[in-house]
N, CA and C of each residue as an Amber inpcrd file, in Angstrom:
protein
   774
 144.0760000 211.1770000 179.5390000 143.8640000 212.1050000 178.4280000
 145.1960000 212.6900000 177.9730000 145.3820000 212.8260000 176.6270000
 146.6140000 213.3800000 176.0920000 146.7480000 214.8510000 176.4600000
 148.0030000 215.2790000 176.6390000 148.2730000 216.6730000 176.9710000
 148.3270000 217.4940000 175.6810000 147.5650000 218.5830000 175.6080000
 147.4790000 219.4250000 174.4240000 148.0450000 220.8010000 174.7510000
 148.8650000 221.3410000 173.8360000 149.3820000 222.6900000 174.0090000
 149.5080000 223.3680000 172.6480000 149.6750000 224.6690000 172.6580000
 149.8690000 225.4320000 171.4330000 151.2920000 225.9590000 171.3870000
 151.9650000 225.6960000 170.2590000 153.3110000 226.1990000 170.0330000
 153.2750000 226.9280000 168.7010000 153.3470000 228.2590000 168.7570000
 153.1510000 229.0530000 167.5490000 151.7410000 228.8330000 167.0350000
 151.6160000 228.5950000 165.7420000 150.2800000 228.3610000 165.1680000
 149.8220000 226.9310000 165.3440000 150.7330000 226.0510000 165.7730000
 150.4220000 224.6290000 165.8470000 149.7730000 224.2460000 167.1720000
 148.6980000 223.4760000 167.0870000 148.1760000 222.7760000 168.2560000
 148.8040000 221.3930000 168.2480000 149.4410000 221.0190000 169.3490000
 150.1540000 219.7470000 169.3860000 149.6750000 218.9060000 170.5560000
 149.7820000 217.5940000 170.3740000 149.3900000 216.6380000 171.4000000
 150.6240000 215.8500000 171.8050000 150.8850000 215.7800000 173.1020000
 152.0170000 215.0190000 173.6280000 151.5770000 213.5930000 173.8960000
 152.3240000 212.6190000 173.3380000 151.9720000 211.2260000 173.5780000
 152.8120000 210.6590000 174.7260000 152.4990000 209.4360000 175.2070000
 153.2220000 208.8640000 176.3580000 154.6820000 208.5380000 176.0720000
 155.0970000 208.5920000 174.8060000 156.4660000 208.2160000 174.4380000
 157.3240000 209.4440000 174.1290000 156.8990000 210.5950000 174.6430000
 157.6290000 211.8550000 174.4710000 157.7040000 212.2940000 173.0160000
 156.7260000 211.8800000 172.2450000 156.5760000 212.4020000 170.9010000
 155.4330000 213.3930000 170.8810000 155.4100000 214.2470000 169.8720000
 154.2950000 215.1750000 169.7450000 153.6750000 215.0150000 168.3600000
 152.3740000 215.2040000 168.2940000 151.6300000 215.1290000 167.0410000
 150.9760000 216.4680000 166.7760000 151.2300000 217.0160000 165.5900000
 150.6280000 218.2870000 165.2030000 149.1980000 218.0350000 164.7460000
 148.2520000 218.7790000 165.2720000 146.8750000 218.6960000 164.8090000
 146.8180000 219.1100000 163.3430000 146.2380000 218.2750000 162.5050000
 146.2300000 218.5500000 161.0660000 145.4710000 219.8270000 160.7330000
 144.4830000 220.1810000 161.5500000 143.7090000 221.3910000 161.3050000
 144.5260000 222.6590000 161.5500000 145.6060000 222.5320000 162.3370000
 146.3980000 223.7200000 162.6670000 147.5620000 223.9480000 161.7050000
 147.7130000 223.0980000 160.7120000 148.7770000 223.2710000 159.7230000
 148.3460000 224.3620000 158.7310000 149.0930000 225.4610000 158.6480000
 148.6880000 226.5590000 157.7560000 148.9380000 226.2280000 156.2910000
 148.2300000 226.8860000 155.3980000 148.4120000 226.6770000 153.9600000
 149.5840000 227.4790000 153.4070000 149.8480000 228.6390000 154.0190000
 150.9200000 229.4980000 153.5420000 152.2800000 228.8950000 153.8770000
 153.1160000 228.7320000 152.8650000 154.3910000 228.0300000 153.0530000
 155.3510000 228.8070000 153.9500000 155.3840000 230.1360000 153.8280000
 156.2740000 230.9440000 154.6700000 155.8670000 230.8230000 156.1340000
 154.5680000 230.9650000 156.4050000 154.0730000 230.8220000 157.7700000
 154.3530000 229.4260000 158.3050000 154.1510000 228.4240000 157.4460000
 154.3890000 227.0260000 157.8410000 155.8410000 226.8230000 158.2460000
 156.7810000 227.2850000 157.4300000 158.2000000 227.0420000 157.7140000
 158.6480000 227.7830000 158.9700000 158.2250000 229.0250000 159.1290000
 158.6170000 229.7950000 160.3230000 158.1550000 229.1010000 161.5930000
 156.9070000 228.6410000 161.5880000 156.3610000 227.9700000 162.7660000
 156.9750000 226.5920000 162.9720000 157.3230000 225.9300000 161.8800000
 157.9350000 224.6030000 161.9900000 159.3200000 224.7000000 162.6140000
 160.1100000 225.6830000 162.1920000 161.4440000 225.8820000 162.7800000
 161.3240000 226.1460000 164.2730000 160.3760000 226.9790000 164.6430000
 160.1550000 227.2860000 166.0620000 159.7290000 226.0350000 166.8280000
 158.8300000 225.2550000 166.2340000 158.3530000 224.0310000 166.8970000
 159.4950000 223.0490000 167.1300000 160.3700000 222.8890000 166.1540000
 161.5030000 221.9760000 166.2890000 162.4130000 222.4250000 167.4240000
 162.6890000 223.7230000 167.4920000 163.5590000 224.2660000 168.5510000
 162.9420000 224.0510000 169.9280000 161.6630000 224.4200000 170.0760000
 160.9740000 224.2640000 171.3610000 160.9200000 222.7950000 171.7690000
 160.6310000 221.9110000 170.8200000 160.4970000 220.4780000 171.1150000
 161.8310000 219.8860000 171.5650000 162.9200000 220.3080000 170.9320000
 164.2420000 219.8240000 171.3580000 164.5610000 220.3070000 172.7630000
 164.2210000 221.5510000 173.0670000 164.4790000 222.0970000 174.4090000
 163.6660000 221.3880000 175.4840000 162.5150000 220.8310000 175.0810000
 161.6660000 220.0990000 176.0210000 161.9480000 218.5950000 175.9960000
 163.0280000 218.2150000 175.3060000 163.4590000 216.8120000 175.2430000
 162.4120000 215.8960000 174.6070000 161.6720000 216.4280000 173.6390000
 160.7700000 215.5650000 172.8830000 161.6040000 214.6930000 171.9370000
 161.0280000 213.5710000 171.5050000 161.7810000 212.6080000 170.7110000
 161.3500000 212.5530000 169.2410000 160.0890000 212.7750000 168.9960000
 159.5630000 212.6970000 167.6340000 158.5380000 213.7960000 167.4070000
 158.4130000 214.2220000 166.1600000 157.3110000 215.0960000 165.7610000
 156.5590000 214.4020000 164.6220000 155.2600000 214.2300000 164.8110000
 154.3970000 213.6140000 163.7980000 153.5400000 214.7050000 163.1650000
 153.3480000 214.6150000 161.8670000 152.5760000 215.6530000 161.1830000
 151.7990000 215.0650000 160.0040000 150.5300000 215.4300000 159.8900000
 149.6970000 215.0720000 158.7520000 149.5990000 216.2630000 157.8150000
 149.8890000 216.0380000 156.5370000 149.7170000 217.0810000 155.5310000
 148.6380000 216.6230000 154.5580000 147.5300000 217.3590000 154.5450000
 146.4240000 217.0200000 153.6600000 146.7950000 217.2890000 152.2050000
 146.0880000 216.6300000 151.3080000 146.4270000 216.7240000 149.8890000
 146.3050000 218.1470000 149.3620000 145.3900000 218.9340000 149.9290000
 145.2460000 220.3110000 149.4600000 146.3500000 221.2230000 149.9960000
 147.2280000 220.6710000 150.8470000 148.3830000 221.4200000 151.3360000
 149.6870000 220.7180000 150.9400000 149.6310000 219.9090000 149.8910000
 150.7860000 219.1000000 149.4980000 151.9930000 219.9450000 149.0810000
 151.7590000 221.2150000 148.7520000 152.8770000 222.1070000 148.4180000
 153.8010000 222.3300000 149.6170000 153.3600000 221.9310000 150.8320000
 154.1930000 222.0810000 152.0350000 155.1840000 220.9330000 152.1980000
 154.9790000 219.8500000 151.4710000 155.8070000 218.6490000 151.6650000
 157.2950000 218.9280000 151.4420000 157.7060000 219.6210000 150.3560000
 159.1560000 219.8880000 150.2000000 159.7660000 220.6360000 151.3790000
 159.0040000 221.5380000 151.9750000 159.5130000 222.2690000 153.1420000
 159.6930000 221.3310000 154.3260000 158.7390000 220.4420000 154.5310000
 158.8620000 219.4670000 155.6120000 160.0780000 218.5630000 155.3850000
 160.2700000 218.1240000 154.1510000 161.4290000 217.2810000 153.8260000
 162.7250000 218.0480000 154.0470000 162.7220000 219.3240000 153.7150000
 163.8960000 220.1840000 153.9190000 164.3300000 220.1710000 155.3790000
 163.3570000 220.0420000 156.2780000 163.6570000 220.0290000 157.7170000
 163.6600000 218.6080000 158.2810000 163.9800000 217.6630000 157.3960000
 164.2550000 216.2610000 157.7570000 163.0340000 215.4810000 158.2430000
 161.8640000 215.8590000 157.7930000 160.6980000 214.9960000 158.0020000
 160.7250000 213.8910000 156.9510000 160.3170000 212.7010000 157.3530000
 160.2910000 211.5440000 156.4650000 158.8570000 211.0740000 156.2730000
 158.5990000 210.4130000 155.1430000 157.2880000 209.8180000 154.9200000
 157.1110000 208.5940000 155.8130000 155.9390000 208.4660000 156.4080000
 155.6350000 207.2910000 157.2180000 154.5190000 206.4670000 156.5840000
 153.3460000 207.0540000 156.4460000 152.2320000 206.3860000 155.7830000
 151.4470000 207.4240000 154.9830000 150.5910000 206.9270000 154.1050000
 149.7400000 207.8590000 153.3660000 148.4140000 207.1980000 153.0440000
 147.4270000 208.0220000 152.8240000 146.1200000 207.6050000 152.3310000
 145.8140000 208.4370000 151.0960000 144.6170000 208.2820000 150.5540000
 144.3110000 208.9530000 149.2950000 144.2890000 210.4720000 149.4100000
 144.0920000 210.9960000 150.6280000 143.9630000 212.4390000 150.7670000
 144.9390000 213.0620000 151.7590000 145.9440000 212.3140000 152.2090000
 146.9500000 212.9100000 153.0980000 148.2060000 212.0580000 153.1370000
 149.2940000 212.6790000 153.6170000 150.5320000 211.9650000 153.8950000
 150.8950000 212.2180000 155.3540000 151.3640000 211.1730000 156.0360000
 151.7420000 211.2560000 157.4450000 153.2620000 211.2460000 157.5070000
 153.8490000 212.2770000 158.1220000 155.2990000 212.4260000 158.1400000
 155.8110000 212.4610000 159.5760000 157.0820000 212.1560000 159.7500000
 157.6630000 212.1100000 161.0880000 159.0970000 212.6200000 161.0370000
 159.5220000 213.2720000 162.1210000 160.9020000 213.7450000 162.2570000
 161.4820000 213.2490000 163.5680000 162.6570000 212.6500000 163.5030000
 163.3870000 212.2650000 164.7130000 164.0740000 213.4890000 165.2960000
 163.8850000 213.6960000 166.5830000 164.5830000 214.7660000 167.2820000
 165.8080000 214.2440000 168.0130000 165.8490000 212.9310000 168.2610000
 167.0210000 212.2600000 168.8320000 167.2990000 211.0280000 167.9950000
 168.5500000 210.6580000 167.8840000 168.9470000 209.5920000 166.9610000
 168.3340000 208.2440000 167.2950000 168.1320000 207.9700000 168.5950000
 167.6560000 206.6310000 168.9820000 166.1360000 206.5770000 169.1480000
 165.4230000 207.5880000 168.6830000 163.9620000 207.5710000 168.7870000
 163.3960000 206.4290000 167.9530000 162.4920000 205.6720000 168.5380000
 161.8970000 204.5270000 167.8500000 160.6310000 204.9690000 167.1310000
 160.5880000 204.6980000 165.8230000 159.4130000 205.0120000 165.0090000
 158.6490000 203.7220000 164.7540000 157.3900000 203.6420000 165.1810000
 156.6080000 202.4250000 164.9490000 156.5560000 202.0800000 163.4580000
 156.5450000 200.8030000 163.1630000 156.4890000 200.3500000 161.7840000
 155.2090000 200.8270000 161.1120000 155.3480000 201.2770000 159.8830000
 154.1600000 201.6620000 159.1090000 153.3650000 200.4090000 158.7580000
 152.1290000 200.6030000 158.3140000 151.3000000 199.4700000 157.8970000
 152.0640000 198.6470000 156.8680000 152.2290000 197.3550000 157.1420000
 153.0750000 196.5280000 156.2820000 152.3940000 195.2470000 155.8230000
 151.0670000 195.2270000 155.8460000 150.3670000 194.0330000 155.4000000
 148.9730000 194.3970000 154.8950000 148.4740000 193.5490000 154.0470000
 147.0780000 193.6330000 153.6410000 146.3180000 192.5000000 154.3180000
 145.0030000 192.6500000 154.4250000 144.1630000 191.6600000 155.0880000
 143.1350000 191.1190000 154.1100000 143.0070000 189.8120000 154.0900000
 141.9970000 189.1790000 153.2560000 141.2050000 188.1710000 154.0610000
 140.0340000 187.8330000 153.5520000 139.1800000 186.8650000 154.2290000
 138.6900000 185.8480000 153.2050000 138.6470000 184.5830000 153.6180000
 138.0430000 183.5210000 152.8300000 136.9480000 182.8850000 153.6660000
 135.9030000 182.3710000 153.0140000 134.7270000 181.9370000 153.7640000
 134.2890000 180.5330000 153.3510000 134.1530000 179.6550000 154.3520000
 133.6230000 178.3080000 154.1510000 132.1580000 178.3200000 154.5780000
 131.2540000 178.1420000 153.6000000 129.8180000 178.1320000 153.8760000
 129.2780000 176.7640000 153.4610000 128.7940000 175.9920000 154.4360000
 128.2620000 174.6590000 154.1700000 126.8170000 174.6140000 154.6510000
 125.9120000 174.1950000 153.7740000 124.4950000 174.1720000 154.1480000
 124.0940000 172.8300000 154.7610000 122.8120000 172.6820000 155.0960000
 122.3340000 171.4700000 155.7810000 122.3670000 170.2340000 154.8940000
 122.4840000 170.4420000 153.5970000 122.5920000 169.3130000 152.6670000
 124.0450000 168.9340000 152.4070000 124.9600000 169.4510000 153.2330000
 126.3950000 169.2140000 153.0780000 126.9200000 169.6920000 151.7280000
 126.3900000 170.8220000 151.2780000 126.8810000 171.4550000 150.0680000
 127.6880000 172.6820000 150.4590000 128.7890000 172.8990000 149.7410000
 129.6490000 174.0430000 150.0270000 129.4690000 175.0920000 148.9410000
 129.5280000 176.3430000 149.3400000 129.3630000 177.4700000 148.4200000
 130.7240000 177.8290000 147.8280000 130.8270000 177.8050000 146.5040000
 132.1070000 178.0980000 145.8360000 131.8730000 179.0920000 144.6990000
 132.9510000 179.7570000 144.3290000 132.8720000 180.7560000 143.2610000
 133.9940000 180.5430000 142.2460000 133.7980000 181.0910000 141.0560000
 134.8390000 181.0810000 140.0200000 135.0840000 182.5140000 139.5900000
 136.3210000 182.9810000 139.7510000 136.6800000 184.3400000 139.3700000
 136.9640000 184.4250000 137.8770000 136.6620000 185.5640000 137.2830000
 136.8950000 185.7470000 135.8520000 138.3790000 185.7270000 135.5010000
 139.2280000 186.2120000 136.4200000 140.6610000 186.3030000 136.1210000
 141.4300000 185.0610000 136.5440000 140.7560000 184.1120000 137.1810000
 141.4480000 182.9540000 137.7430000 141.4530000 181.7850000 136.7680000
 142.5090000 180.9860000 136.8570000 142.6220000 179.7890000 136.0320000
 142.5770000 178.5130000 136.8760000 142.2840000 178.6440000 138.1680000
 142.3530000 177.4730000 139.0530000 140.9780000 176.8920000 139.3640000
 139.9600000 177.2680000 138.5990000 138.6470000 176.6880000 138.8110000
 137.9180000 177.3210000 139.9750000 137.1390000 176.5190000 140.6810000
 136.2950000 177.0330000 141.7650000 137.0860000 177.1330000 143.0670000
 136.7170000 178.1050000 143.8680000 137.4190000 178.3680000 145.1290000
 136.4210000 178.9210000 146.1370000 136.9100000 179.2410000 147.3210000
 136.0690000 179.8090000 148.3700000 135.8050000 181.2840000 148.0870000
 134.6130000 181.7750000 148.4060000 134.3730000 183.2150000 148.2940000
 135.2260000 183.9770000 149.3010000 135.4730000 185.2410000 148.9940000
 136.2670000 186.0600000 149.9070000 136.9460000 187.1870000 149.1720000
 137.6890000 188.0120000 149.9150000 138.3930000 189.1420000 149.3160000
 139.0150000 190.0160000 150.3800000 139.2960000 191.2580000 150.0240000
 139.9570000 192.1910000 150.9370000 139.0360000 192.5940000 152.0870000
 139.6330000 192.7140000 153.2650000 138.9430000 193.3240000 154.4050000
 139.1700000 194.8270000 154.2840000 138.0990000 195.5970000 154.2050000
 138.2140000 197.0400000 154.0320000 138.8240000 197.6940000 155.2630000
 139.3870000 198.8740000 155.0650000 139.9770000 199.6330000 156.1650000
 138.9310000 199.9010000 157.2480000 139.2190000 199.5020000 158.4870000
 138.3040000 199.7230000 159.5990000 137.1890000 198.6980000 159.7060000
 137.1680000 197.7060000 158.8200000 136.0870000 196.7220000 158.8100000
 136.4170000 195.5450000 159.7260000 135.4490000 195.1040000 160.5200000
 135.6360000 193.9260000 161.3560000 135.6530000 192.6730000 160.4910000
 136.3640000 191.6530000 160.9520000 136.4780000 190.4030000 160.2050000
 135.1010000 189.8030000 159.9390000 134.2620000 189.7580000 160.9620000
 132.9460000 189.1420000 160.8100000 132.0910000 189.8890000 159.7900000
 132.2340000 191.2130000 159.7430000 131.4830000 191.9930000 158.7600000
 131.9910000 191.7510000 157.3480000 133.3130000 191.5940000 157.2130000
 133.8850000 191.3090000 155.8980000 133.4060000 189.9530000 155.3820000
 133.2670000 188.9770000 156.2780000 132.7570000 187.6520000 155.9020000
 131.3710000 187.7810000 155.2810000 130.4920000 188.5180000 155.9480000
 129.1180000 188.6910000 155.4740000 129.1010000 189.4540000 154.1480000
 129.8450000 190.5560000 154.0800000 129.8280000 191.4050000 152.8920000
 130.3950000 190.6940000 151.6650000 131.5730000 190.0860000 151.8070000
 132.2090000 189.4440000 150.6640000 131.3740000 188.2800000 150.1310000
 130.8100000 187.4870000 151.0160000 129.9880000 186.3570000 150.5740000
 128.7630000 186.8560000 149.8040000 128.1530000 187.9070000 150.3150000
 126.9620000 188.4440000 149.6550000 127.3130000 189.0510000 148.2930000
 128.4020000 189.8120000 148.2230000 128.7760000 190.4450000 146.9660000
 129.0980000 189.4200000 145.8870000 129.7460000 188.3230000 146.2710000
 130.2060000 187.3570000 145.2820000 129.1950000 186.2720000 144.9570000
 128.2040000 186.0590000 145.8280000 127.2450000 184.9740000 145.5860000
 125.7890000 185.3850000 145.7580000 125.5150000 186.4750000 146.4800000
 124.1430000 186.8570000 146.7900000 123.5720000 186.1170000 147.9830000
 124.3620000 185.2460000 148.6070000 123.9010000 184.4530000 149.7520000
 124.1810000 185.2150000 151.0460000 123.1640000 185.3230000 151.9000000
 123.3250000 185.9260000 153.2210000 123.8810000 184.8880000 154.1910000
 124.8650000 185.2890000 154.9900000 125.4740000 184.3580000 155.9390000
 125.6260000 185.0120000 157.3060000 125.8620000 184.1760000 158.2860000
 126.1610000 184.6130000 159.6530000 127.5370000 184.0800000 160.0150000
 128.4020000 184.9580000 160.5130000 129.7670000 184.5520000 160.8760000
 129.7550000 183.4080000 161.8780000 130.6550000 182.4400000 161.6640000
 130.7780000 181.3180000 162.5860000 132.0370000 181.3970000 163.4380000
 133.1950000 181.1590000 162.8050000 134.4580000 181.1540000 163.5450000
 135.6170000 181.3570000 162.5880000 136.7790000 181.6560000 163.1580000
 138.0310000 181.6310000 162.3940000 138.5590000 180.2050000 162.4320000
 138.8610000 179.6380000 161.2730000 139.3210000 178.2430000 161.2380000
 140.7940000 178.1250000 160.8520000 141.3650000 179.1680000 160.2440000
 142.7630000 179.0960000 159.8240000 143.2500000 180.4950000 159.4750000
 144.5610000 180.7010000 159.5580000 145.1720000 181.9590000 159.1320000
 146.3930000 181.6400000 158.2780000 146.4680000 182.2720000 157.1310000
 147.6340000 182.1280000 156.2650000 148.4080000 183.4350000 156.1990000
 149.7310000 183.3360000 156.0830000 150.5870000 184.5170000 155.9650000
 151.4410000 184.3470000 154.7140000 151.3580000 185.3330000 153.8030000
 152.0800000 185.2520000 152.5390000 152.9220000 186.5030000 152.3270000
 154.1630000 186.2940000 151.8620000 155.0420000 187.4200000 151.5610000
 156.0250000 187.0000000 150.4670000 156.2880000 187.8550000 149.4940000
 155.6290000 189.1470000 149.2450000 154.2760000 188.9370000 148.5790000
 153.4060000 189.9220000 148.7640000 152.0680000 189.8500000 148.1820000
 151.7860000 191.1870000 147.4940000 150.5350000 191.5710000 147.4130000
 150.1570000 192.8070000 146.7420000 150.8930000 194.0070000 147.3400000
 151.3880000 194.9020000 146.4810000 152.1330000 196.1020000 146.8740000
 153.4300000 195.7480000 147.6080000 153.9130000 194.5210000 147.3900000
 155.1520000 194.0490000 148.0290000 155.0450000 194.0650000 149.5470000
 153.8320000 193.8320000 150.0640000 153.5970000 193.7610000 151.5060000
 153.2760000 192.3260000 151.9030000 153.2480000 192.0700000 153.2000000
 152.7400000 190.8020000 153.7040000 151.2230000 190.7630000 153.5350000
 150.6870000 189.5650000 153.4430000 149.2340000 189.3990000 153.4060000
 148.8270000 188.3920000 154.4670000 147.8550000 188.7730000 155.3030000
 147.2460000 187.8520000 156.2570000 145.8970000 187.4390000 155.6990000
 145.7160000 186.1390000 155.5250000 144.5090000 185.5780000 154.9270000
 143.7580000 184.8570000 156.0340000 142.6210000 185.4310000 156.4630000
 141.8520000 184.9080000 157.5890000 140.7130000 184.0600000 157.0430000
 140.7590000 182.7520000 157.3170000 139.7510000 181.8200000 156.8090000
 138.6990000 181.5720000 157.8750000 137.4560000 181.7260000 157.4880000
 136.3560000 181.6700000 158.4470000 135.2590000 180.7240000 157.9870000
 134.5000000 180.2240000 158.9440000 133.2860000 179.4830000 158.6320000
 132.1000000 180.4230000 158.7990000 131.0220000 180.1240000 158.0780000
 129.8160000 180.9410000 158.1820000 128.5970000 180.0610000 157.9210000
 127.5020000 180.4340000 158.5600000 126.2390000 179.6970000 158.4070000
 125.3760000 180.3920000 157.3640000 124.8610000 179.6420000 156.3580000
 124.0050000 180.2880000 155.3550000 122.6390000 180.6490000 155.9280000
 122.1630000 181.8490000 155.5950000 120.8350000 182.2950000 155.9930000
 119.8880000 182.3260000 154.7920000 120.4600000 182.2020000 153.6030000
 119.6950000 182.0780000 152.3630000 120.4620000 181.1500000 151.4440000
 119.8560000 180.7600000 150.3320000 120.4750000 179.7320000 149.4840000
 120.5290000 180.1130000 148.0070000 119.7220000 181.0680000 147.5890000
 119.6580000 181.4150000 146.1720000 120.9140000 182.1600000 145.7230000
 121.5030000 181.7040000 144.6170000 122.6780000 182.3590000 144.0480000
 122.2270000 183.5710000 143.2380000 122.8330000 184.7220000 143.5280000
 122.5120000 185.9510000 142.8070000 123.7290000 186.8580000 142.8810000
 124.6790000 186.6350000 141.9850000 125.9740000 187.3250000 142.0290000
 125.7970000 188.8250000 141.8740000 126.3810000 189.5710000 142.7960000
 126.3250000 191.0310000 142.7360000 127.5420000 191.5970000 141.9980000
 128.7000000 191.0600000 142.2910000 129.9400000 191.5460000 141.6830000
 130.1990000 190.7870000 140.3810000 129.4170000 191.1170000 139.3490000
 129.5090000 190.3630000 138.0890000 130.7820000 190.6880000 137.3160000
 131.4390000 191.8030000 137.6220000 132.6910000 192.1350000 136.9420000
 133.8200000 191.2090000 137.3800000 133.7680000 190.7440000 138.6300000
 134.8390000 189.8940000 139.1760000 134.4790000 188.4190000 139.1570000
 133.2080000 188.0890000 139.4140000 132.8040000 186.7010000 139.6010000
 132.0880000 186.1770000 138.3500000 132.6100000 185.0800000 137.8150000
 132.0180000 184.4460000 136.6240000 130.8820000 183.5000000 136.9870000
 131.0480000 182.7770000 138.1030000 130.0350000 181.7940000 138.4840000
 130.1110000 181.5360000 139.9820000 128.9950000 181.1120000 140.5510000
 128.9260000 180.6900000 141.9550000 127.9250000 179.5530000 142.0220000
 128.1830000 178.5810000 142.8960000 127.2860000 177.4370000 142.9700000
 127.4630000 176.7030000 144.2880000 126.4700000 175.8620000 144.6000000
 126.5550000 174.9170000 145.7030000 126.9940000 173.5770000 145.1320000
 127.9340000 172.9030000 145.8150000 128.3910000 171.5940000 145.3640000
 128.6170000 170.7230000 146.5880000 128.3690000 169.4370000 146.4540000
 128.5760000 168.5160000 147.5740000 130.0000000 168.6760000 148.1050000
 130.1160000 168.8870000 149.4170000 131.4180000 169.2140000 149.9930000
 132.4140000 168.0800000 149.8160000 131.9570000 166.8330000 149.8990000
 132.8980000 165.7130000 149.7780000 133.3020000 165.5000000 148.3220000
 132.4040000 165.8020000 147.4100000 132.7570000 165.7720000 145.9850000
 133.8160000 166.8230000 145.6880000 133.6370000 167.9960000 146.2940000
 134.6020000 169.0800000 146.1000000 135.9700000 168.6960000 146.6690000
 135.9810000 168.0550000 147.8310000 137.2430000 167.6490000 148.4580000
 137.9660000 166.5710000 147.6610000 137.2110000 165.7680000 146.9160000
 137.8130000 164.6810000 146.1340000 138.2490000 165.1270000 144.7460000
 137.8710000 166.3370000 144.3490000 138.2240000 166.8470000 143.0280000
 139.7160000 167.1630000 142.9830000 140.4320000 166.4940000 142.0810000
 141.8810000 166.6800000 142.0030000 142.2660000 168.0670000 141.4910000
 141.3250000 168.8000000 140.9290000 141.6000000 170.1430000 140.4310000
 141.4680000 171.2190000 141.5060000 140.9370000 170.8440000 142.6730000
 140.7960000 171.7990000 143.7730000 142.1430000 171.9590000 144.4750000
 142.5380000 173.2000000 144.6870000 143.8100000 173.5200000 145.3260000
 143.8850000 172.8690000 146.7070000 145.0320000 172.2480000 147.0030000
 145.1950000 171.5260000 148.2740000 144.9530000 172.4310000 149.4810000
 145.3520000 173.6830000 149.3890000 145.1610000 174.6160000 150.4980000
 143.6800000 174.7820000 150.8130000 142.8440000 174.8910000 149.7770000
 141.3980000 174.9970000 149.9930000 140.8480000 173.7590000 150.7010000
 141.3600000 172.6030000 150.3390000 140.8990000 171.3670000 150.9740000
 141.2350000 171.3620000 152.4700000 142.4350000 171.8150000 152.8010000
 142.8440000 171.8700000 154.2080000 141.9460000 172.8230000 155.0010000
 141.6210000 173.9460000 154.3970000 140.7600000 174.9280000 155.0560000
 139.3810000 174.3380000 155.3250000 138.8250000 173.6670000 154.3170000
 137.4950000 173.0700000 154.4520000 137.4940000 171.9830000 155.5240000
 138.5370000 171.1680000 155.5410000 138.6310000 170.1200000 156.5550000
 138.7130000 170.7250000 157.9530000 139.4150000 171.8370000 158.0760000
 139.4900000 172.5200000 159.3800000 138.1200000 173.0340000 159.7830000
 137.3570000 173.5620000 158.8240000 136.0150000 174.0600000 159.1250000
 135.0990000 172.9190000 159.5440000 135.2250000 171.7730000 158.9100000
 134.3840000 170.6200000 159.2380000 134.6650000 170.0830000 160.6330000
 135.8680000 170.3420000 161.1600000 136.2340000 169.8440000 162.4930000
 135.5200000 170.5960000 163.6140000 134.9760000 171.7980000 163.3010000
 134.2440000 172.6260000 164.2790000 135.1370000 173.1080000 165.4240000
 136.4550000 173.1570000 165.2180000 137.3670000 173.5340000 166.2980000
 138.0010000 174.9060000 166.0910000 137.2560000 175.8490000 165.5660000
 137.8210000 177.1520000 165.2850000 137.8900000 178.0790000 166.4900000
 138.1880000 179.3390000 166.2090000 138.2050000 180.3880000 167.2220000
 136.9180000 181.2000000 167.0740000 136.1870000 181.3130000 168.1780000
 134.8690000 181.9330000 168.1550000 134.9060000 183.2770000 168.8710000
 134.0010000 184.1590000 168.5010000 133.9620000 185.4870000 169.1250000
 133.3860000 185.4090000 170.5270000 133.9540000 186.2270000 171.4020000
 133.4390000 186.3680000 172.7590000 133.5250000 187.8260000 173.1750000
 132.5930000 188.2570000 173.9770000 132.6110000 189.6000000 174.5430000
 133.1540000 189.5350000 175.9660000 133.8610000 190.5640000 176.3650000
 134.3720000 190.6470000 177.7280000 133.7220000 191.8260000 178.4560000
 133.3600000 191.6030000 179.6870000 132.7250000 192.6450000 180.4950000
 133.6440000 193.8570000 180.6280000 134.9540000 193.6040000 180.6870000
 135.9090000 194.6910000 180.8660000 135.9240000 195.6490000 179.6800000
 135.4340000 195.1760000 178.5140000 135.4520000 196.0070000 177.3090000
 134.0870000 196.6040000 176.9820000 133.1300000 196.4770000 177.8760000
 131.7600000 196.8790000 177.5430000 131.6330000 198.3720000 177.2470000
 132.5140000 199.1820000 177.8270000 132.4570000 200.6210000 177.5910000
 133.5630000 201.1080000 176.6640000 134.2170000 200.1790000 175.9740000
 135.3050000 200.5400000 175.0660000 134.7510000 201.3230000 173.8830000
 135.3220000 202.4880000 173.6460000 134.8050000 203.3850000 172.6160000
 135.4630000 203.0910000 171.2700000 135.3890000 201.8470000 170.8250000
 135.9120000 201.4580000 169.5220000 135.3520000 200.0850000 169.1670000
 135.3560000 199.7640000 167.8870000 134.9260000 198.4310000 167.4680000
 136.0220000 197.4250000 167.7920000 135.6330000 196.2340000 168.1900000
 136.6270000 195.1970000 168.4680000 136.0070000 193.8200000 168.3030000
 136.8640000 192.8430000 168.0940000 136.4660000 191.4340000 168.0830000
 137.5330000 190.6450000 168.8240000 137.1110000 189.7250000 169.6600000
 138.0190000 188.8320000 170.3780000 137.6760000 187.3970000 169.9990000
 138.7060000 186.6070000 169.7170000 138.4750000 185.2270000 169.2830000
 139.2020000 184.2630000 170.2170000 138.4680000 183.2470000 170.6810000
 139.0250000 182.2470000 171.5860000 138.5730000 180.8680000 171.1410000
 139.3560000 179.8140000 171.4840000 138.8810000 178.4530000 171.2240000
 137.5580000 178.2180000 171.9260000 136.6950000 177.4330000 171.3210000
 135.3360000 177.2250000 171.8530000 135.3440000 176.6540000 173.2470000
 136.2790000 175.7530000 173.5360000 136.2720000 175.0720000 174.8270000
 136.8210000 175.9230000 175.9550000 137.4100000 177.0900000 175.6260000
 138.0070000 177.9320000 176.6560000 136.9410000 178.7910000 177.3270000
 136.9110000 178.8000000 178.6270000 135.9570000 179.6140000 179.3690000
 136.6300000 180.9090000 179.7980000 136.0220000 182.0140000 179.4550000
 136.5880000 183.3290000 179.7800000 135.6860000 184.0400000 180.7740000
């Protein structure tokens, strides 16, 4: 369990790397009170040989940001309603890299008639492609497979395996992009596009006809061929993680016994 203490108005948590994190609820709204307590916290933390101070400033307290910057806090990451800032107390303190990639999923769905499910985006000029899209924050890969396929085609699927991973840079927001390609089993067959603003068309087409189409992007063909090989990475549960208080997925080759 993390060590918690109070320094001035701040409740802080000591991490295993001699850094401290200020509880966001203990950050005062009043700028004078904030600065007085921040100066004290910096002094106390240096005397205790701490290495970093981490602080979350909520959007409704954004007027505190210039004061934090004045005392050499730097931006680390942000979300729609807060900014996460950090201050080095020693020159060689290591700051973990901020989130530097986006995650996407593509889905190969082949039915018992050897037909593959494909979609055509309204903004795309490359014809038909695999359904898929962004993996939402905190979303498991297998859940994103089910959600994206349903939103873009109306077809219910069950996650099968990871068949390929692509890495692209630079991508959206000048970050890296990891593109996780998965196979999935169809549980329904009727096309009923939900995301009509993004998707122009969706259909089933013979998989070998699709592979022979010279207009289909070569990368898509490679992904489909990998899915047809049935040699992907499949989910497995481990007994050691049965009481883990977080969502997780583990993927291993099918032939590997764990």
